[in-house]
C-alpha positions as CSV (number, residue, x, y, z in Angstrom):
1,X,-137.4,83.1,60.7
2,X,-140.8,82.8,62.5
3,X,-140.7,79.8,65.0
4,X,-144.4,79.3,64.4
5,X,-143.4,77.5,61.2
6,X,-142.5,74.6,63.5
7,X,-146.2,74.4,64.7
8,X,-147.4,74.6,61.1
9,X,-145.3,71.5,60.2
10,X,-147.4,69.7,62.8
11,X,-150.7,71.5,62.2
12,X,-151.1,70.4,58.6
13,X,-151.1,66.6,59.2
14,X,-153.0,67.1,62.5
15,X,-155.8,69.2,61.0
16,X,-155.9,67.0,57.9
17,X,-156.1,63.8,59.9
18,X,-159.0,65.3,61.9
19,X,-160.9,66.7,58.9
20,X,-160.6,63.7,56.5
21,X,-163.0,61.4,58.4
22,X,-165.6,64.1,58.2
23,X,-165.3,64.4,54.4
24,X,-167.0,62.4,51.7
25,X,-164.8,59.4,50.5
26,X,-164.1,61.1,47.2
27,X,-162.4,64.0,49.0
28,X,-160.2,62.0,51.3
29,X,-157.3,61.6,48.9
30,X,-157.2,65.2,47.7
31,X,-157.4,66.5,51.3
32,X,-154.6,64.2,52.3
33,X,-152.5,65.4,49.4
34,X,-153.2,69.0,50.2
35,X,-152.1,68.5,53.8
36,X,-148.9,66.7,52.7
37,X,-148.1,69.3,50.0
38,X,-148.6,72.2,52.5
39,X,-146.3,70.5,55.0
40,X,-143.7,69.9,52.3
41,X,-143.8,73.5,51.2
42,X,-143.4,74.6,54.8
43,X,-140.4,72.3,55.3
44,X,-138.8,73.7,52.1
45,X,-139.4,77.3,53.4
46,X,-137.7,76.3,56.7
47,X,-134.8,74.8,54.7
48,X,-134.4,78.0,52.7
49,X,-134.5,80.3,55.7
50,X,-132.6,78.3,58.2
51,X,-129.1,79.0,56.8
52,X,-127.2,76.9,59.3
53,X,-128.9,78.3,62.4
54,X,-131.3,76.5,64.7
55,X,-135.0,77.3,64.8
56,X,-136.7,76.8,68.2
57,X,-140.1,77.1,69.8
58,X,-140.9,76.5,73.5
59,X,-144.1,76.6,75.4
60,X,-144.8,75.3,78.9
61,X,-147.2,72.4,79.1
62,X,-147.0,70.2,82.2
63,X,-144.0,71.6,84.1
64,X,-144.5,69.4,87.1
65,X,-143.9,66.4,85.0
66,X,-141.0,67.9,83.1
67,X,-143.1,68.0,79.9
68,X,-143.0,71.0,77.6
69,X,-143.7,71.8,74.0
70,X,-140.1,72.3,73.1
71,X,-139.6,72.1,69.3
72,X,-136.4,72.6,67.3
73,X,-135.1,72.4,63.8
74,X,-131.3,72.0,63.2
75,X,-129.0,70.2,60.8
76,X,-129.9,66.8,62.0
77,X,-133.7,67.1,62.1
78,X,-134.3,69.4,59.1
79,X,-133.2,66.8,56.4
80,X,-135.4,64.1,58.0
81,X,-138.4,66.4,58.2
82,X,-138.0,67.2,54.5
83,X,-137.6,63.5,53.7
84,X,-140.7,62.6,55.7
85,X,-142.8,65.3,54.1
86,X,-141.7,64.3,50.6
87,X,-142.3,60.6,51.2
88,X,-145.7,61.3,52.7
89,X,-146.8,63.2,49.6
90,X,-145.4,60.5,47.4
91,X,-147.2,57.8,49.4
92,X,-150.5,59.6,49.1
93,X,-149.9,60.0,45.3
94,X,-149.1,56.3,45.1
95,X,-152.3,55.3,46.8
96,X,-155.1,54.1,44.4
97,X,-157.8,56.6,43.5
98,X,-160.3,53.9,44.4
99,X,-158.7,53.1,47.8
100,X,-161.0,51.2,50.1
101,X,-162.2,53.0,53.2
102,X,-160.2,56.1,52.2
103,X,-161.1,58.3,55.2
104,X,-159.5,55.9,57.6
105,X,-156.6,55.1,55.3
106,X,-155.5,58.6,54.7
107,X,-156.2,59.8,58.3
108,X,-153.9,57.0,59.6
109,X,-151.2,58.0,57.0
110,X,-151.3,61.6,58.2
111,X,-151.2,60.4,61.9
112,X,-148.0,58.4,61.1
113,X,-146.5,61.6,59.5
114,X,-147.5,63.6,62.6
115,X,-145.7,61.2,64.9
116,X,-142.6,61.2,62.7
117,X,-142.3,64.9,62.3
118,X,-143.2,65.5,66.0
119,X,-140.3,63.1,67.0
120,X,-137.8,64.8,64.7
121,X,-138.8,68.3,66.0
122,X,-139.0,67.3,69.7
123,X,-136.5,68.9,72.1
124,X,-138.0,67.3,75.1
125,X,-137.6,63.6,75.7
126,X,-141.1,63.1,77.0
127,X,-142.5,64.8,74.0
128,X,-140.2,62.6,71.8
129,X,-141.7,59.5,73.5
130,X,-145.3,60.7,72.9
131,X,-144.5,61.2,69.2
132,X,-142.6,57.9,69.0
133,X,-145.5,56.0,70.5
134,X,-148.0,57.8,68.3
135,X,-146.4,56.2,65.2
136,X,-147.0,52.6,66.3
137,X,-150.8,52.5,66.3
138,X,-151.6,54.0,62.8
139,X,-148.9,52.0,61.1
140,X,-150.1,48.8,62.7
141,X,-153.7,49.6,61.7
142,X,-152.6,50.4,58.1
143,X,-150.8,47.0,57.8
144,X,-153.6,45.0,59.5
145,X,-156.4,46.6,57.6
146,X,-155.0,47.2,54.1
147,X,-152.1,44.8,53.8
148,X,-151.7,41.5,51.9
149,X,-153.0,38.0,52.7
150,X,-150.8,37.5,55.7
151,X,-151.3,41.0,57.1
152,X,-152.7,39.9,60.4
153,X,-149.6,38.0,61.5
154,X,-147.3,40.8,60.1
155,X,-149.2,43.5,62.0
156,X,-149.2,41.5,65.3
157,X,-145.4,41.0,65.0
158,X,-144.9,44.6,64.2
159,X,-147.0,45.7,67.1
160,X,-145.2,43.4,69.5
161,X,-141.7,44.5,68.5
162,X,-142.9,48.1,68.5
163,X,-144.3,47.8,72.0
164,X,-141.1,46.4,73.4
165,X,-139.2,49.2,71.7
166,X,-141.5,51.8,73.3
167,X,-141.3,50.3,76.8
168,X,-137.5,50.3,76.6
169,X,-137.4,53.9,75.4
170,X,-139.8,55.0,78.2
171,X,-137.6,53.3,80.8
172,X,-134.5,54.9,79.4
173,X,-136.0,58.4,79.2
174,X,-137.4,58.3,82.7
175,X,-134.1,57.1,84.1
176,X,-132.3,60.0,82.3
177,X,-134.8,62.6,83.3
178,X,-135.0,61.6,87.0
179,X,-131.2,61.5,87.3
180,X,-131.1,65.3,87.2
181,X,-129.7,66.7,90.4
182,X,-132.2,69.6,90.6
183,X,-135.3,67.5,90.0
184,X,-136.7,65.8,86.9
185,X,-135.9,67.5,83.6
186,X,-136.4,66.0,80.1
187,X,-135.1,68.9,78.0
188,X,-132.5,67.7,75.5
189,X,-130.1,70.4,76.6
190,X,-130.3,69.1,80.3
191,X,-130.0,65.5,79.3
192,X,-126.9,66.2,77.1
193,X,-125.2,67.9,80.1
194,X,-125.6,64.8,82.4
195,X,-122.3,63.2,81.6
196,X,-120.3,66.5,81.7
197,X,-121.8,68.1,84.8
198,X,-120.2,68.5,88.2
199,X,-121.9,65.2,89.3
200,X,-121.9,63.0,86.2
201,X,-124.2,60.0,86.0
202,X,-122.5,56.9,87.3
203,X,-121.0,54.7,84.6
204,X,-123.0,51.7,85.8
205,X,-126.2,53.6,85.4
206,X,-125.2,54.9,82.0
207,X,-124.5,51.3,80.8
208,X,-128.0,50.0,81.6
209,X,-129.6,53.1,80.2
210,X,-127.5,52.7,77.0
211,X,-128.7,49.0,76.8
212,X,-132.3,50.2,76.8
213,X,-131.5,52.9,74.2
214,X,-129.8,50.3,71.9
215,X,-132.7,47.9,72.3
216,X,-135.4,50.6,71.6
217,X,-133.8,52.0,68.5
218,X,-132.2,48.8,67.3
219,X,-135.8,47.4,67.1
220,X,-136.9,50.5,65.1
221,X,-134.1,50.4,62.5
222,X,-134.0,47.4,62.7
223,X,-130.7,45.5,63.2
224,X,-129.9,41.8,63.5
225,X,-131.1,40.0,65.7
226,X,-134.0,42.5,66.4
227,X,-135.3,42.4,62.8
228,X,-137.9,39.7,63.0
229,X,-140.8,42.0,62.2
230,X,-139.2,43.8,59.2
231,X,-139.4,41.4,56.2
232,X,-142.9,40.3,57.0
233,X,-144.2,43.8,57.6
234,X,-142.6,45.4,54.6
235,X,-143.8,42.6,52.3
236,X,-147.4,42.7,53.6
237,X,-147.9,46.4,54.0
238,X,-149.6,48.3,51.1
239,X,-147.0,49.8,48.8
240,X,-147.5,53.5,49.9
241,X,-147.3,52.4,53.6
242,X,-144.1,50.3,52.8
243,X,-142.6,53.4,51.2
244,X,-143.3,55.5,54.3
245,X,-142.2,52.9,56.8
246,X,-138.9,51.9,55.0
247,X,-138.1,55.4,53.9
248,X,-138.9,57.5,57.0
249,X,-140.0,55.4,60.0
250,X,-136.9,53.3,60.1
251,X,-134.8,56.5,60.1
252,X,-136.2,57.4,63.5
253,X,-134.1,54.5,64.8
254,X,-130.9,56.0,63.5
255,X,-131.9,59.5,64.7
256,X,-132.7,58.2,68.1
257,X,-129.3,56.6,68.4
258,X,-127.7,59.9,67.4
259,X,-129.6,61.9,70.0
260,X,-130.0,59.5,72.9
261,X,-126.9,57.4,72.5
262,X,-124.1,59.5,71.0
263,X,-125.3,62.9,72.3
264,X,-126.5,62.0,75.7
265,X,-124.2,59.1,76.7
266,X,-121.0,59.6,74.7
267,X,-118.7,57.9,77.1
268,X,-120.7,54.7,77.2
269,X,-121.3,54.9,73.4
270,X,-117.5,55.1,72.8
271,X,-116.8,52.2,75.1
272,X,-119.4,50.0,73.4
273,X,-118.7,51.2,69.9
274,X,-116.7,48.1,68.8
275,X,-119.7,45.9,69.6
276,X,-122.1,48.3,67.9
277,X,-119.9,48.3,64.8
278,X,-119.9,44.5,64.8
279,X,-123.7,44.5,64.9
280,X,-123.7,46.9,61.9
281,X,-121.4,44.7,59.9
282,X,-123.4,41.5,60.7
283,X,-126.7,43.3,59.8
284,X,-125.2,44.5,56.5
285,X,-123.9,41.1,55.3
286,X,-126.9,39.1,56.7
287,X,-129.4,41.4,54.9
288,X,-127.4,41.2,51.6
289,X,-127.1,37.4,51.7
290,X,-130.8,37.0,52.4
291,X,-131.7,39.4,49.6
292,X,-129.9,37.2,47.1
293,X,-131.9,34.2,48.1
294,X,-135.4,35.8,47.8
295,X,-137.9,34.8,45.2
296,X,-140.3,37.7,45.9
297,X,-139.5,41.3,45.0
298,X,-141.0,42.8,48.1
299,X,-139.0,40.6,50.4
300,X,-135.8,41.2,48.4
301,X,-136.3,45.0,48.8
302,X,-137.0,44.5,52.5
303,X,-133.8,42.6,53.1
304,X,-131.9,45.1,51.0
305,X,-133.2,47.8,53.3
306,X,-132.0,45.8,56.3
307,X,-128.6,45.5,54.8
308,X,-128.2,49.2,54.3
309,X,-129.3,49.8,57.9
310,X,-126.0,48.0,58.8
311,X,-124.1,50.8,57.1
312,X,-125.8,53.4,59.3
313,X,-125.0,51.5,62.5
314,X,-121.3,51.2,61.4
315,X,-121.0,54.9,60.8
316,X,-122.7,55.8,64.1
317,X,-120.3,53.5,65.9
318,X,-117.3,55.2,64.3
319,X,-118.6,58.7,65.3
320,X,-116.1,60.6,63.3
321,X,-117.0,63.9,61.7
322,X,-117.0,62.3,58.3
323,X,-118.9,59.1,59.3
324,X,-121.6,61.2,61.0
325,X,-122.0,63.2,57.8
326,X,-122.3,59.8,56.2
327,X,-125.1,58.8,58.6
328,X,-127.2,61.8,57.6
329,X,-126.4,61.3,53.9
330,X,-127.2,57.6,54.1
331,X,-130.5,58.2,55.9
332,X,-131.6,60.6,53.1
333,X,-130.2,58.5,50.2
334,X,-131.6,55.2,51.6
335,X,-135.0,56.8,52.3
336,X,-135.3,58.0,48.7
337,X,-134.0,54.9,47.1
338,X,-135.9,52.4,49.1
339,X,-139.2,54.3,48.7
340,X,-138.5,54.4,44.9
341,X,-137.9,50.7,44.8
342,X,-141.1,49.9,46.7
343,X,-143.0,52.4,44.5
344,X,-141.8,50.5,41.4
345,X,-142.5,47.1,42.8
346,X,-146.0,48.3,43.6
347,X,-146.5,49.5,40.0
348,X,-145.4,46.1,38.7
349,X,-147.7,44.3,41.1
350,X,-150.6,46.6,40.1
351,X,-150.1,45.8,36.5
352,X,-149.1,42.1,36.6
353,X,-150.8,40.9,39.8
354,X,-147.7,39.4,41.3
355,X,-144.3,40.2,42.8
356,X,-143.0,36.6,42.5
357,X,-139.7,36.8,40.6
358,X,-140.1,33.3,39.0
359,X,-143.5,34.3,37.5
360,X,-142.1,37.5,35.8
361,X,-139.9,37.8,32.8
362,X,-139.5,40.0,29.7
363,X,-140.9,43.2,31.3
364,X,-138.5,45.2,29.1
365,X,-140.4,44.1,26.0
366,X,-141.3,47.4,24.4
367,X,-144.7,46.2,23.1
368,X,-146.3,44.2,25.9
369,X,-144.0,44.7,28.8
370,X,-143.4,47.6,31.2
371,X,-140.2,49.0,29.8
372,X,-140.5,52.5,31.4
373,X,-141.0,51.1,34.9
374,X,-138.1,48.6,34.4
375,X,-135.9,51.5,33.2
376,X,-136.6,53.4,36.4
377,X,-136.0,50.2,38.4
378,X,-132.6,49.8,36.8
379,X,-131.6,53.3,38.0
380,X,-132.9,52.6,41.5
381,X,-131.0,49.4,41.7
382,X,-127.8,51.1,40.5
383,X,-128.3,53.8,43.2
384,X,-128.8,51.1,45.9
385,X,-125.5,49.4,44.7
386,X,-123.6,52.7,45.0
387,X,-123.0,53.5,41.4
388,X,-121.2,56.9,41.1
389,X,-123.4,59.8,40.0
390,X,-126.4,58.6,42.1
391,X,-127.3,59.3,45.8
392,X,-126.2,56.0,47.1
393,X,-122.6,56.5,46.1
394,X,-122.2,59.7,48.0
395,X,-123.6,58.3,51.1
396,X,-121.7,55.0,51.1
397,X,-118.4,56.8,50.3
398,X,-118.8,59.0,53.4
399,X,-119.8,56.1,55.6
400,X,-116.9,53.8,54.5
401,X,-114.2,56.5,54.4
402,X,-115.3,58.0,57.7
403,X,-115.4,54.5,59.4
404,X,-112.3,52.9,58.0
405,X,-109.7,54.4,60.3
406,X,-111.7,53.5,63.4
407,X,-113.2,50.1,62.5
408,X,-111.4,48.6,59.4
409,X,-112.7,45.0,59.7
410,X,-116.4,46.0,60.1
411,X,-115.9,48.5,57.2
412,X,-114.5,45.8,55.0
413,X,-117.5,43.6,55.9
414,X,-119.9,46.4,54.9
415,X,-118.0,46.9,51.7
416,X,-118.5,43.2,50.9
417,X,-122.2,43.7,51.6
418,X,-122.2,46.7,49.2
419,X,-120.7,44.4,46.5
420,X,-123.4,41.9,47.2
421,X,-126.0,44.6,46.6
422,X,-124.9,44.6,42.9
423,X,-125.3,40.8,42.9
424,X,-128.9,40.8,43.9
425,X,-129.7,43.9,41.9
426,X,-128.3,42.3,38.7
427,X,-130.1,39.0,39.5
428,X,-133.5,40.7,40.0
429,X,-133.2,42.9,36.9
430,X,-132.1,39.9,34.7
431,X,-134.9,37.7,36.0
432,X,-137.8,40.2,35.5
433,X,-136.5,42.3,32.7
434,X,-135.2,39.8,30.1
435,X,-136.5,36.5,28.8
436,X,-139.8,35.8,27.0
437,X,-143.1,37.1,28.1
438,X,-145.7,34.7,29.3
439,X,-148.2,34.8,26.4
440,X,-151.1,33.8,28.6
441,X,-150.5,36.6,31.1
442,X,-148.8,39.4,29.3
443,X,-151.8,41.6,28.5
444,X,-151.0,44.3,30.9
445,X,-152.0,48.0,30.5
446,X,-149.1,50.4,30.3
447,X,-148.5,52.7,33.3
448,X,-150.0,56.2,33.0
449,X,-148.1,59.4,33.7
450,X,-150.2,59.9,36.9
451,X,-149.1,56.5,38.1
452,X,-145.5,57.2,37.3
453,X,-145.4,60.6,39.0
454,X,-144.3,59.4,42.5
455,X,-141.5,57.2,41.0
456,X,-140.4,60.0,38.6
457,X,-140.2,62.5,41.5
458,X,-138.2,60.1,43.7
459,X,-135.9,59.3,40.7
460,X,-135.3,63.0,40.2
461,X,-134.4,63.4,43.9
462,X,-132.0,60.4,43.6
463,X,-130.3,61.9,40.6
464,X,-130.1,65.4,42.1
465,X,-128.5,64.1,45.3
466,X,-125.9,62.2,43.2
467,X,-125.1,65.2,41.1
468,X,-125.2,67.7,43.9
469,X,-123.8,65.9,47.0
470,X,-124.2,68.9,49.3
471,X,-128.0,68.3,49.1
472,X,-127.3,65.3,51.3
473,X,-124.7,66.8,53.6
474,X,-124.9,70.6,53.5
475,X,-127.4,71.0,56.3
476,X,-125.8,68.7,58.8
477,X,-122.1,69.5,58.6
478,X,-122.1,71.8,61.6
479,X,-124.3,69.6,63.7
480,X,-122.4,66.4,63.0
481,X,-119.1,68.0,63.7
482,X,-120.4,69.1,67.1
483,X,-121.5,65.6,67.9
484,X,-118.2,64.2,66.9
485,X,-116.4,66.7,69.1
486,X,-118.8,65.9,71.9
487,X,-117.5,62.3,72.0
488,X,-113.9,63.3,71.3
489,X,-112.7,63.3,74.9
490,X,-113.5,59.6,75.2
491,X,-111.7,58.5,72.1
């Protein structure tokens, strides 16, 4: 397969983001959709042609600084590139045709995509940092410019937490790169060899670098107690932006922990894994309990996302071959499900003008309600609760089965959080779906097929992943097995 395909994955959002501000406002949305669709088609072509191998591209850039354009696609990065490309296309489709300031809006969305895909493809730590930092500015501007009534505070909080995450990552990467015996090197292959070379990095140094890694990516996921930005940002962001942030941006945190924690510092990761598992369990139960108490659909979905991030952290801590397959499966399943939920909440908000649960009832009414949208929401909530036959079940089964032998108590806690998912899912659906319609407000227009298209596409993906589990795990089996073996000597 031609390695130039890796450059194409970056070229489409880059060129689209540059061209859109030069176009007339009416052409901004079609141009963004064309760029996202072209990237998705390229990612699918890579998935078809990869066949378990790894695709690499390398070009010298600033060798004195240790920075090179090293790109790679393997079983860990390919699923996340596909997910990002799909969610970007669905986010563009979910954006209103009459979107205000469309050139800026869609250019920022493609810039976010460029940072995400660049980070997933990067095989040089400095390149990863550049892509990682690139994501922060456009997402902050999207929230601050196009968000809800409290968007300013949410954007400032998101920017502050993101800046701390970036500083911690830069410090960790510089420490790793400059610890090379032969001079600074930031290539992933060299960083992975640090702890297994003739002169391994001192354990004390590994520990404080690991602390920085956990801080950086714990803020990005996020986990408790580093989650302060998440509920406000997800609830204030425009629906398409919330889809992209919750579905793809948060996965960069788990991916970073896989690469920089488990792969580069396996000995310290293994030593700290009981504490990491405990954080995952606390995050899962805290998010679920908060979701139950919410009176706004957006905040409920935000806390649901937080809870499921705890499952990811638990599986990462266990670091068994099965649990690491569960990590990849959970990233994909959660990305699809949470984006679907935000898409449906956005449709309801667009038609009813509110996301307040107490103000909504009877939406299943076939004459004046939104029965089609509520039907899709029922399926999405079932997937989030881990009902068999849907994507969430496959992912959670791998996470819990793979983590049980290593961390039984945190696994039981996460299982309890999974049960609580059904509680808030039933509560939400019962409140908004049944009961009597408000006669003074229930004059909503039905959703059109164009408006439904993003939700229908994501629903089809959730169903396909549930029926065909290897869609979630097939690409990553070899890569996750190698990572688990990499940490095996320290078990």
